N, C-alpha and C positions, 0 to 999 in steps of 0.2 A: 573500499570495503563497505559492505552492507552492514549497517548498525541495527536495523530493525525493519521488519515487514509486517504489515497489518492489513486485514480486510475487515471493514466495518459494515454492518447492516444498519442503515439509517444513522442515528446518533448513539448507538449502543456501544459506547467507548469502553465500558467496564466488561463487556462480553464480546470481544471480537470473534468473528468466524475463524480467523487465523491470526496467530500472534507469535512472532519469533524475533527476539526472545519474549517471554512473558512480560507484559508491560510493567509489572512490579519490579522488574530487574533493571529498567531503564532509569536514567537520570530524570528527575521530576520535570526539569525545564524542557528536556527533549520530548518527553511524553506530552506535556501541555502543548508544545508547538505542533506535534503531530496531530493531536486532537483538534487544535484550532484550525490547521490547514484543512482537515477533513470537514469540519463543521462549516467553514467558510464556503467550501465547494458545495456542500449539501444545501446550504441556505441561499446559494446563488450570489454570494457576495464576492466571489472570485470565479475565474473560469473553471470549467469542469476538469481540465487537465492543466498541470503546471508544476512549477517548482519554485522554491524560495531558498535563499541562503540562510543557514542556521549555524551559528558558531563557526566551526571550521569544516563545515560540510553542507549538505543539501537535504531538504525535505521535498519530496515530490508526491503528487497525488494524481489519481485518475478516478473520477466520479462518474457513475452511470445512473442517470436520473430514472431510466426505465425500470430498474429493479432496486434502486436505492442503495447500491453497493459502492463503497469507496475503497480503493486500493492505495495505501500510503506506505512510503519507504523513506528511511533516513540513511544517508551514506556519508562517508568522509569526503573531503574535497579532492581526493585522488581520483574520484569518479566524476566524469563529465555529466552535467545535468541532462544533456540530450540522451545519454546512455540510460540514465534512470527513467526518463520519460518513456523511452522505447521499451524498456523492460516492463514497466507497469502496463503499458498498452498491450504488449504480447501476453502478459499474465491475465489481464482482464478478458482478452479475447479467448484464450485457452479455457479460462474458467467458464465463460459463457458456453463454449462448445462442449465441454466435458461434464459439467455439473447439471444433473437433472432438475434439482430444485434449488436454484441459486440462493434464495433467501433462507432456506432451511436445509442446508447440505449435510451430508455425512461428513463430519469434520475430519475423519481419517482420509476420506476421499479428497478433501481440499489439500491436505498435505501432499498427496500424490500429484495433484495438478501443479502445485508450487514447485515441487522437486523437478518436474519435467521441463521447466523453463529455465534455461541457462542464462544468467545475466550476461549482457554483452561484454562486460569487463572481465569475465572469466572464460570467454571463448578463446580459442586458439591454443 
């Protein structure tokens, strides 16, 4: 199960381009772990794509250095990390293909892009 999905521009963690659920509804420890994973990717302290175990689930990220966007997701351990990685990669590609101004998008348009990508664990 997907616990949260966020798209950050640079390190603007208080104002994500996309946030589901709103970050204020998340457990503080999970929110901090999501931001830390994104920040580490932004700063080059970890790979641009990856995942890490968190509690009883996963945090995965996909950072694009060319436009400064980072896609981050938190899932339960029922989801395989490779599935989360694939989902974020597809989402990032679709975002790049569909959004005219990636750093300053129409936020309702971002919702449409996210809805169009079916997570691998929900297929079939």
